mmCIF file of the N, C-alpha and C atoms, coordinates in Angstrom:
data_MODEL
# 
_entry.id   MODEL 
# 
loop_
_atom_site.group_PDB 
_atom_site.id 
_atom_site.type_symbol 
_atom_site.label_atom_id 
_atom_site.label_alt_id 
_atom_site.label_comp_id 
_atom_site.label_asym_id 
_atom_site.label_entity_id 
_atom_site.label_seq_id 
_atom_site.pdbx_PDB_ins_code 
_atom_site.Cartn_x 
_atom_site.Cartn_y 
_atom_site.Cartn_z 
_atom_site.occupancy 
_atom_site.B_iso_or_equiv 
_atom_site.pdbx_formal_charge 
_atom_site.auth_seq_id 
_atom_site.auth_comp_id 
_atom_site.auth_asym_id 
_atom_site.auth_atom_id 
_atom_site.pdbx_PDB_model_num 
ATOM 1   N N  . MET A 1 1  ? -39.009 0.319  11.446 1.00 0.00 ? 1  MET A N  1 
ATOM 2   C CA . MET A 1 1  ? -38.180 0.980  12.425 1.00 0.00 ? 1  MET A CA 1 
ATOM 3   C C  . MET A 1 1  ? -36.960 1.569  11.704 1.00 0.00 ? 1  MET A C  1 
ATOM 4   N N  . THR A 1 2  ? -36.672 2.823  11.991 1.00 0.00 ? 2  THR A N  1 
ATOM 5   C CA . THR A 1 2  ? -35.514 3.468  11.372 1.00 0.00 ? 2  THR A CA 1 
ATOM 6   C C  . THR A 1 2  ? -34.233 2.984  12.045 1.00 0.00 ? 2  THR A C  1 
ATOM 7   N N  . PRO A 1 3  ? -33.085 3.164  11.394 1.00 0.00 ? 3  PRO A N  1 
ATOM 8   C CA . PRO A 1 3  ? -31.821 2.779  12.023 1.00 0.00 ? 3  PRO A CA 1 
ATOM 9   C C  . PRO A 1 3  ? -31.592 3.472  13.366 1.00 0.00 ? 3  PRO A C  1 
ATOM 10  N N  . ILE A 1 4  ? -31.994 4.718  13.458 1.00 0.00 ? 4  ILE A N  1 
ATOM 11  C CA . ILE A 1 4  ? -31.825 5.462  14.710 1.00 0.00 ? 4  ILE A CA 1 
ATOM 12  C C  . ILE A 1 4  ? -32.709 4.864  15.802 1.00 0.00 ? 4  ILE A C  1 
ATOM 13  N N  . GLU A 1 5  ? -33.943 4.534  15.463 1.00 0.00 ? 5  GLU A N  1 
ATOM 14  C CA . GLU A 1 5  ? -34.847 3.911  16.439 1.00 0.00 ? 5  GLU A CA 1 
ATOM 15  C C  . GLU A 1 5  ? -34.315 2.553  16.890 1.00 0.00 ? 5  GLU A C  1 
ATOM 16  N N  . LEU A 1 6  ? -33.781 1.794  15.951 1.00 0.00 ? 6  LEU A N  1 
ATOM 17  C CA . LEU A 1 6  ? -33.222 0.487  16.280 1.00 0.00 ? 6  LEU A CA 1 
ATOM 18  C C  . LEU A 1 6  ? -32.046 0.617  17.237 1.00 0.00 ? 6  LEU A C  1 
ATOM 19  N N  . ARG A 1 7  ? -31.152 1.538  16.959 1.00 0.00 ? 7  ARG A N  1 
ATOM 20  C CA . ARG A 1 7  ? -29.988 1.743  17.832 1.00 0.00 ? 7  ARG A CA 1 
ATOM 21  C C  . ARG A 1 7  ? -30.423 2.186  19.228 1.00 0.00 ? 7  ARG A C  1 
ATOM 22  N N  . LYS A 1 8  ? -31.388 3.093  19.287 1.00 0.00 ? 8  LYS A N  1 
ATOM 23  C CA . LYS A 1 8  ? -31.878 3.569  20.584 1.00 0.00 ? 8  LYS A CA 1 
ATOM 24  C C  . LYS A 1 8  ? -32.489 2.412  21.378 1.00 0.00 ? 8  LYS A C  1 
ATOM 25  N N  . LYS A 1 9  ? -33.273 1.593  20.717 1.00 0.00 ? 9  LYS A N  1 
ATOM 26  C CA . LYS A 1 9  ? -33.906 0.443  21.365 1.00 0.00 ? 9  LYS A CA 1 
ATOM 27  C C  . LYS A 1 9  ? -32.847 -0.554 21.851 1.00 0.00 ? 9  LYS A C  1 
ATOM 28  N N  . ALA A 1 10 ? -31.831 -0.797 21.016 1.00 0.00 ? 10 ALA A N  1 
ATOM 29  C CA . ALA A 1 10 ? -30.761 -1.726 21.392 1.00 0.00 ? 10 ALA A CA 1 
ATOM 30  C C  . ALA A 1 10 ? -29.999 -1.219 22.606 1.00 0.00 ? 10 ALA A C  1 
ATOM 31  N N  . TYR A 1 11 ? -29.685 0.074  22.645 1.00 0.00 ? 11 TYR A N  1 
ATOM 32  C CA . TYR A 1 11 ? -29.008 0.636  23.814 1.00 0.00 ? 11 TYR A CA 1 
ATOM 33  C C  . TYR A 1 11 ? -29.851 0.449  25.066 1.00 0.00 ? 11 TYR A C  1 
ATOM 34  N N  . GLN A 1 12 ? -31.149 0.688  24.939 1.00 0.00 ? 12 GLN A N  1 
ATOM 35  C CA . GLN A 1 12 ? -32.031 0.564  26.104 1.00 0.00 ? 12 GLN A CA 1 
ATOM 36  C C  . GLN A 1 12 ? -32.083 -0.873 26.605 1.00 0.00 ? 12 GLN A C  1 
ATOM 37  N N  . VAL A 1 13 ? -32.122 -1.840 25.694 1.00 0.00 ? 13 VAL A N  1 
ATOM 38  C CA . VAL A 1 13 ? -32.105 -3.254 26.086 1.00 0.00 ? 13 VAL A CA 1 
ATOM 39  C C  . VAL A 1 13 ? -30.825 -3.565 26.857 1.00 0.00 ? 13 VAL A C  1 
ATOM 40  N N  . LEU A 1 14 ? -29.697 -3.075 26.353 1.00 0.00 ? 14 LEU A N  1 
ATOM 41  C CA . LEU A 1 14 ? -28.428 -3.312 27.036 1.00 0.00 ? 14 LEU A CA 1 
ATOM 42  C C  . LEU A 1 14 ? -28.417 -2.685 28.422 1.00 0.00 ? 14 LEU A C  1 
ATOM 43  N N  . VAL A 1 15 ? -28.843 -1.435 28.518 1.00 0.00 ? 15 VAL A N  1 
ATOM 44  C CA . VAL A 1 15 ? -28.848 -0.748 29.812 1.00 0.00 ? 15 VAL A CA 1 
ATOM 45  C C  . VAL A 1 15 ? -29.791 -1.451 30.791 1.00 0.00 ? 15 VAL A C  1 
ATOM 46  N N  . ASN A 1 16 ? -30.961 -1.866 30.309 1.00 0.00 ? 16 ASN A N  1 
ATOM 47  C CA . ASN A 1 16 ? -31.927 -2.544 31.177 1.00 0.00 ? 16 ASN A CA 1 
ATOM 48  C C  . ASN A 1 16 ? -31.388 -3.861 31.715 1.00 0.00 ? 16 ASN A C  1 
ATOM 49  N N  . ASN A 1 17 ? -30.583 -4.557 30.912 1.00 0.00 ? 17 ASN A N  1 
ATOM 50  C CA . ASN A 1 17 ? -30.103 -5.878 31.300 1.00 0.00 ? 17 ASN A CA 1 
ATOM 51  C C  . ASN A 1 17 ? -28.711 -5.877 31.926 1.00 0.00 ? 17 ASN A C  1 
ATOM 52  N N  . LEU A 1 18 ? -27.878 -4.915 31.549 1.00 0.00 ? 18 LEU A N  1 
ATOM 53  C CA . LEU A 1 18 ? -26.507 -4.888 32.056 1.00 0.00 ? 18 LEU A CA 1 
ATOM 54  C C  . LEU A 1 18 ? -26.243 -3.753 33.039 1.00 0.00 ? 18 LEU A C  1 
ATOM 55  N N  . GLY A 1 19 ? -27.068 -2.721 32.981 1.00 0.00 ? 19 GLY A N  1 
ATOM 56  C CA . GLY A 1 19 ? -26.774 -1.507 33.747 1.00 0.00 ? 19 GLY A CA 1 
ATOM 57  C C  . GLY A 1 19 ? -25.901 -0.589 32.911 1.00 0.00 ? 19 GLY A C  1 
ATOM 58  N N  . GLN A 1 20 ? -25.803 0.669  33.324 1.00 0.00 ? 20 GLN A N  1 
ATOM 59  C CA . GLN A 1 20 ? -25.092 1.660  32.519 1.00 0.00 ? 20 GLN A CA 1 
ATOM 60  C C  . GLN A 1 20 ? -23.604 1.365  32.399 1.00 0.00 ? 20 GLN A C  1 
ATOM 61  N N  . ILE A 1 21 ? -22.957 1.055  33.511 1.00 0.00 ? 21 ILE A N  1 
ATOM 62  C CA . ILE A 1 21 ? -21.505 0.846  33.498 1.00 0.00 ? 21 ILE A CA 1 
ATOM 63  C C  . ILE A 1 21 ? -21.126 -0.354 32.635 1.00 0.00 ? 21 ILE A C  1 
ATOM 64  N N  . ASP A 1 22 ? -21.814 -1.489 32.839 1.00 0.00 ? 22 ASP A N  1 
ATOM 65  C CA . ASP A 1 22 ? -21.481 -2.677 32.055 1.00 0.00 ? 22 ASP A CA 1 
ATOM 66  C C  . ASP A 1 22 ? -21.857 -2.519 30.586 1.00 0.00 ? 22 ASP A C  1 
ATOM 67  N N  . THR A 1 23 ? -22.881 -1.730 30.291 1.00 0.00 ? 23 THR A N  1 
ATOM 68  C CA . THR A 1 23 ? -23.208 -1.445 28.891 1.00 0.00 ? 23 THR A CA 1 
ATOM 69  C C  . THR A 1 23 ? -22.057 -0.705 28.228 1.00 0.00 ? 23 THR A C  1 
ATOM 70  N N  . ILE A 1 24 ? -21.534 0.299  28.907 1.00 0.00 ? 24 ILE A N  1 
ATOM 71  C CA . ILE A 1 24 ? -20.404 1.056  28.363 1.00 0.00 ? 24 ILE A CA 1 
ATOM 72  C C  . ILE A 1 24 ? -19.198 0.140  28.173 1.00 0.00 ? 24 ILE A C  1 
ATOM 73  N N  . ARG A 1 25 ? -18.918 -0.699 29.163 1.00 0.00 ? 25 ARG A N  1 
ATOM 74  C CA . ARG A 1 25 ? -17.794 -1.630 29.060 1.00 0.00 ? 25 ARG A CA 1 
ATOM 75  C C  . ARG A 1 25 ? -17.984 -2.577 27.868 1.00 0.00 ? 25 ARG A C  1 
ATOM 76  N N  . PHE A 1 26 ? -19.195 -3.088 27.697 1.00 0.00 ? 26 PHE A N  1 
ATOM 77  C CA . PHE A 1 26 ? -19.487 -3.986 26.582 1.00 0.00 ? 26 PHE A CA 1 
ATOM 78  C C  . PHE A 1 26 ? -19.279 -3.285 25.244 1.00 0.00 ? 26 PHE A C  1 
ATOM 79  N N  . LEU A 1 27 ? -19.825 -2.089 25.111 1.00 0.00 ? 27 LEU A N  1 
ATOM 80  C CA . LEU A 1 27 ? -19.706 -1.355 23.853 1.00 0.00 ? 27 LEU A CA 1 
ATOM 81  C C  . LEU A 1 27 ? -18.246 -1.043 23.529 1.00 0.00 ? 27 LEU A C  1 
ATOM 82  N N  . GLN A 1 28 ? -17.449 -0.760 24.551 1.00 0.00 ? 28 GLN A N  1 
ATOM 83  C CA . GLN A 1 28 ? -16.022 -0.530 24.323 1.00 0.00 ? 28 GLN A CA 1 
ATOM 84  C C  . GLN A 1 28 ? -15.337 -1.807 23.840 1.00 0.00 ? 28 GLN A C  1 
ATOM 85  N N  . GLN A 1 29 ? -15.731 -2.937 24.390 1.00 0.00 ? 29 GLN A N  1 
ATOM 86  C CA . GLN A 1 29 ? -15.114 -4.212 24.014 1.00 0.00 ? 29 GLN A CA 1 
ATOM 87  C C  . GLN A 1 29 ? -15.421 -4.597 22.573 1.00 0.00 ? 29 GLN A C  1 
ATOM 88  N N  . VAL A 1 30 ? -16.650 -4.362 22.138 1.00 0.00 ? 30 VAL A N  1 
ATOM 89  C CA . VAL A 1 30 ? -17.023 -4.753 20.779 1.00 0.00 ? 30 VAL A CA 1 
ATOM 90  C C  . VAL A 1 30 ? -16.699 -3.675 19.751 1.00 0.00 ? 30 VAL A C  1 
ATOM 91  N N  . GLY A 1 31 ? -16.212 -2.541 20.228 1.00 0.00 ? 31 GLY A N  1 
ATOM 92  C CA . GLY A 1 31 ? -15.762 -1.508 19.311 1.00 0.00 ? 31 GLY A CA 1 
ATOM 93  C C  . GLY A 1 31 ? -16.831 -0.554 18.834 1.00 0.00 ? 31 GLY A C  1 
ATOM 94  N N  . TRP A 1 32 ? -18.023 -0.615 19.417 1.00 0.00 ? 32 TRP A N  1 
ATOM 95  C CA . TRP A 1 32 ? -19.067 0.340  19.021 1.00 0.00 ? 32 TRP A CA 1 
ATOM 96  C C  . TRP A 1 32 ? -18.647 1.723  19.466 1.00 0.00 ? 32 TRP A C  1 
ATOM 97  N N  . GLY A 1 33 ? -18.907 2.679  18.601 1.00 0.00 ? 33 GLY A N  1 
ATOM 98  C CA . GLY A 1 33 ? -18.625 4.058  18.962 1.00 0.00 ? 33 GLY A CA 1 
ATOM 99  C C  . GLY A 1 33 ? -17.174 4.438  18.732 1.00 0.00 ? 33 GLY A C  1 
ATOM 100 N N  . SER A 1 34 ? -16.410 3.574  18.129 1.00 0.00 ? 34 SER A N  1 
ATOM 101 C CA . SER A 1 34 ? -15.029 3.928  17.840 1.00 0.00 ? 34 SER A CA 1 
ATOM 102 C C  . SER A 1 34 ? -14.846 3.940  16.331 1.00 0.00 ? 34 SER A C  1 
ATOM 103 N N  . GLY A 1 35 ? -13.813 4.605  15.885 1.00 0.00 ? 35 GLY A N  1 
ATOM 104 C CA . GLY A 1 35 ? -13.564 4.653  14.454 1.00 0.00 ? 35 GLY A CA 1 
ATOM 105 C C  . GLY A 1 35 ? -13.894 6.012  13.884 1.00 0.00 ? 35 GLY A C  1 
ATOM 106 N N  . ASP A 1 36 ? -14.303 6.034  12.648 1.00 0.00 ? 36 ASP A N  1 
ATOM 107 C CA . ASP A 1 36 ? -14.586 7.277  11.932 1.00 0.00 ? 36 ASP A CA 1 
ATOM 108 C C  . ASP A 1 36 ? -16.054 7.643  12.129 1.00 0.00 ? 36 ASP A C  1 
ATOM 109 N N  . TYR A 1 37 ? -16.307 8.516  13.096 1.00 0.00 ? 37 TYR A N  1 
ATOM 110 C CA . TYR A 1 37 ? -17.674 8.902  13.444 1.00 0.00 ? 37 TYR A CA 1 
ATOM 111 C C  . TYR A 1 37 ? -18.410 9.485  12.236 1.00 0.00 ? 37 TYR A C  1 
ATOM 112 N N  . THR A 1 38 ? -17.725 10.339 11.491 1.00 0.00 ? 38 THR A N  1 
ATOM 113 C CA . THR A 1 38 ? -18.364 10.988 10.347 1.00 0.00 ? 38 THR A CA 1 
ATOM 114 C C  . THR A 1 38 ? -18.801 9.956  9.312  1.00 0.00 ? 38 THR A C  1 
ATOM 115 N N  . LYS A 1 39 ? -17.936 8.996  9.015  1.00 0.00 ? 39 LYS A N  1 
ATOM 116 C CA . LYS A 1 39 ? -18.262 7.945  8.054  1.00 0.00 ? 39 LYS A CA 1 
ATOM 117 C C  . LYS A 1 39 ? -19.399 7.070  8.579  1.00 0.00 ? 39 LYS A C  1 
ATOM 118 N N  . GLU A 1 40 ? -19.352 6.718  9.892  1.00 0.00 ? 40 GLU A N  1 
ATOM 119 C CA . GLU A 1 40 ? -20.407 5.895  10.478 1.00 0.00 ? 40 GLU A CA 1 
ATOM 120 C C  . GLU A 1 40 ? -21.758 6.601  10.391 1.00 0.00 ? 40 GLU A C  1 
ATOM 121 N N  . ARG A 1 41 ? -21.802 7.881  10.692 1.00 0.00 ? 41 ARG A N  1 
ATOM 122 C CA . ARG A 1 41 ? -23.060 8.649  10.618 1.00 0.00 ? 41 ARG A CA 1 
ATOM 123 C C  . ARG A 1 41 ? -23.544 8.737  9.174  1.00 0.00 ? 41 ARG A C  1 
ATOM 124 N N  . GLU A 1 42 ? -22.623 8.950  8.256  1.00 0.00 ? 42 GLU A N  1 
ATOM 125 C CA . GLU A 1 42 ? -22.986 9.028  6.842  1.00 0.00 ? 42 GLU A CA 1 
ATOM 126 C C  . GLU A 1 42 ? -23.628 7.715  6.385  1.00 0.00 ? 42 GLU A C  1 
ATOM 127 N N  . ASP A 1 43 ? -23.008 6.599  6.777  1.00 0.00 ? 43 ASP A N  1 
ATOM 128 C CA . ASP A 1 43 ? -23.560 5.288  6.424  1.00 0.00 ? 43 ASP A CA 1 
ATOM 129 C C  . ASP A 1 43 ? -24.903 5.049  7.094  1.00 0.00 ? 43 ASP A C  1 
ATOM 130 N N  . LEU A 1 44 ? -25.005 5.419  8.365  1.00 0.00 ? 44 LEU A N  1 
ATOM 131 C CA . LEU A 1 44 ? -26.228 5.206  9.131  1.00 0.00 ? 44 LEU A CA 1 
ATOM 132 C C  . LEU A 1 44 ? -27.399 5.995  8.546  1.00 0.00 ? 44 LEU A C  1 
ATOM 133 N N  . LEU A 1 45 ? -27.116 7.211  8.105  1.00 0.00 ? 45 LEU A N  1 
ATOM 134 C CA . LEU A 1 45 ? -28.187 8.094  7.636  1.00 0.00 ? 45 LEU A CA 1 
ATOM 135 C C  . LEU A 1 45 ? -28.371 8.072  6.116  1.00 0.00 ? 45 LEU A C  1 
ATOM 136 N N  . LYS A 1 46 ? -27.618 7.215  5.434  1.00 0.00 ? 46 LYS A N  1 
ATOM 137 C CA . LYS A 1 46 ? -27.738 7.127  3.976  1.00 0.00 ? 46 LYS A CA 1 
ATOM 138 C C  . LYS A 1 46 ? -29.184 6.749  3.623  1.00 0.00 ? 46 LYS A C  1 
ATOM 139 N N  . GLY A 1 47 ? -29.777 7.490  2.752  1.00 0.00 ? 47 GLY A N  1 
ATOM 140 C CA . GLY A 1 47 ? -31.132 7.193  2.322  1.00 0.00 ? 47 GLY A CA 1 
ATOM 141 C C  . GLY A 1 47 ? -32.217 7.828  3.182  1.00 0.00 ? 47 GLY A C  1 
ATOM 142 N N  . VAL A 1 48 ? -31.834 8.442  4.296  1.00 0.00 ? 48 VAL A N  1 
ATOM 143 C CA . VAL A 1 48 ? -32.821 9.120  5.149  1.00 0.00 ? 48 VAL A CA 1 
ATOM 144 C C  . VAL A 1 48 ? -33.050 10.513 4.571  1.00 0.00 ? 48 VAL A C  1 
ATOM 145 N N  . THR A 1 49 ? -34.288 10.809 4.282  1.00 0.00 ? 49 THR A N  1 
ATOM 146 C CA . THR A 1 49 ? -34.592 12.133 3.726  1.00 0.00 ? 49 THR A CA 1 
ATOM 147 C C  . THR A 1 49 ? -34.632 13.171 4.827  1.00 0.00 ? 49 THR A C  1 
ATOM 148 N N  . ARG A 1 50 ? -34.557 14.411 4.428  1.00 0.00 ? 50 ARG A N  1 
ATOM 149 C CA . ARG A 1 50 ? -34.625 15.513 5.387  1.00 0.00 ? 50 ARG A CA 1 
ATOM 150 C C  . ARG A 1 50 ? -35.964 15.485 6.132  1.00 0.00 ? 50 ARG A C  1 
ATOM 151 N N  . ASP A 1 51 ? -37.039 15.175 5.411  1.00 0.00 ? 51 ASP A N  1 
ATOM 152 C CA . ASP A 1 51 ? -38.365 15.094 6.039  1.00 0.00 ? 51 ASP A CA 1 
ATOM 153 C C  . ASP A 1 51 ? -38.407 13.978 7.082  1.00 0.00 ? 51 ASP A C  1 
ATOM 154 N N  . GLU A 1 52 ? -37.841 12.814 6.759  1.00 0.00 ? 52 GLU A N  1 
ATOM 155 C CA . GLU A 1 52 ? -37.805 11.705 7.722  1.00 0.00 ? 52 GLU A CA 1 
ATOM 156 C C  . GLU A 1 52 ? -36.993 12.084 8.957  1.00 0.00 ? 52 GLU A C  1 
ATOM 157 N N  . PHE A 1 53 ? -35.882 12.762 8.732  1.00 0.00 ? 53 PHE A N  1 
ATOM 158 C CA . PHE A 1 53 ? -35.033 13.218 9.827  1.00 0.00 ? 53 PHE A CA 1 
ATOM 159 C C  . PHE A 1 53 ? -35.823 14.098 10.795 1.00 0.00 ? 53 PHE A C  1 
ATOM 160 N N  . TRP A 1 54 ? -36.523 15.090 10.259 1.00 0.00 ? 54 TRP A N  1 
ATOM 161 C CA . TRP A 1 54 ? -37.287 16.011 11.107 1.00 0.00 ? 54 TRP A CA 1 
ATOM 162 C C  . TRP A 1 54 ? -38.480 15.310 11.760 1.00 0.00 ? 54 TRP A C  1 
ATOM 163 N N  . GLN A 1 55 ? -39.086 14.357 11.090 1.00 0.00 ? 55 GLN A N  1 
ATOM 164 C CA . GLN A 1 55 ? -40.171 13.581 11.699 1.00 0.00 ? 55 GLN A CA 1 
ATOM 165 C C  . GLN A 1 55 ? -39.663 12.811 12.912 1.00 0.00 ? 55 GLN A C  1 
ATOM 166 N N  . ASP A 1 56 ? -38.480 12.227 12.798 1.00 0.00 ? 56 ASP A N  1 
ATOM 167 C CA . ASP A 1 56 ? -37.886 11.508 13.936 1.00 0.00 ? 56 ASP A CA 1 
ATOM 168 C C  . ASP A 1 56 ? -37.623 12.444 15.104 1.00 0.00 ? 56 ASP A C  1 
ATOM 169 N N  . ILE A 1 57 ? -37.125 13.634 14.806 1.00 0.00 ? 57 ILE A N  1 
ATOM 170 C CA . ILE A 1 57 ? -36.863 14.607 15.877 1.00 0.00 ? 57 ILE A CA 1 
ATOM 171 C C  . ILE A 1 57 ? -38.166 14.993 16.565 1.00 0.00 ? 57 ILE A C  1 
ATOM 172 N N  . ARG A 1 58 ? -39.199 15.293 15.783 1.00 0.00 ? 58 ARG A N  1 
ATOM 173 C CA . ARG A 1 58 ? -40.493 15.658 16.380 1.00 0.00 ? 58 ARG A CA 1 
ATOM 174 C C  . ARG A 1 58 ? -41.055 14.520 17.224 1.00 0.00 ? 58 ARG A C  1 
ATOM 175 N N  . ARG A 1 59 ? -40.960 13.298 16.720 1.00 0.00 ? 59 ARG A N  1 
ATOM 176 C CA . ARG A 1 59 ? -41.460 12.127 17.441 1.00 0.00 ? 59 ARG A CA 1 
ATOM 177 C C  . ARG A 1 59 ? -40.699 11.932 18.761 1.00 0.00 ? 59 ARG A C  1 
ATOM 178 N N  . ASN A 1 60 ? -39.393 12.106 18.739 1.00 0.00 ? 60 ASN A N  1 
ATOM 179 C CA . ASN A 1 60 ? -38.588 11.953 19.957 1.00 0.00 ? 60 ASN A CA 1 
ATOM 180 C C  . ASN A 1 60 ? -38.871 13.047 20.972 1.00 0.00 ? 60 ASN A C  1 
ATOM 181 N N  . ARG A 1 61 ? -39.175 14.234 20.503 1.00 0.00 ? 61 ARG A N  1 
ATOM 182 C CA . ARG A 1 61 ? -39.493 15.340 21.432 1.00 0.00 ? 61 ARG A CA 1 
ATOM 183 C C  . ARG A 1 61 ? -40.833 15.112 22.137 1.00 0.00 ? 61 ARG A C  1 
ATOM 184 N N  . GLN A 1 62 ? -41.719 14.356 21.515 1.00 0.00 ? 62 GLN A N  1 
ATOM 185 C CA . GLN A 1 62 ? -43.024 14.103 22.104 1.00 0.00 ? 62 GLN A CA 1 
ATOM 186 C C  . GLN A 1 62 ? -42.965 13.035 23.187 1.00 0.00 ? 62 GLN A C  1 
ATOM 187 N N  . LYS A 1 63 ? -41.892 12.269 23.234 1.00 0.00 ? 63 LYS A N  1 
ATOM 188 C CA . LYS A 1 63 ? -41.766 11.179 24.214 1.00 0.00 ? 63 LYS A CA 1 
ATOM 189 C C  . LYS A 1 63 ? -41.374 11.683 25.574 1.00 0.00 ? 63 LYS A C  1 
# 
């Protein structure tokens, strides 16, 4: 599972169990989504090749 797939799955688990509003409240409390977005994305995508990136996009479009 790629980091992007893992994050998407984790968000869905939270939404399914907490609902959208409480998921947002939880993420704000633990600090997810705050800070240096550019640095976080760089770290998240480190080692992901351009081909892997496009494969993920194609796979997500098919869902």
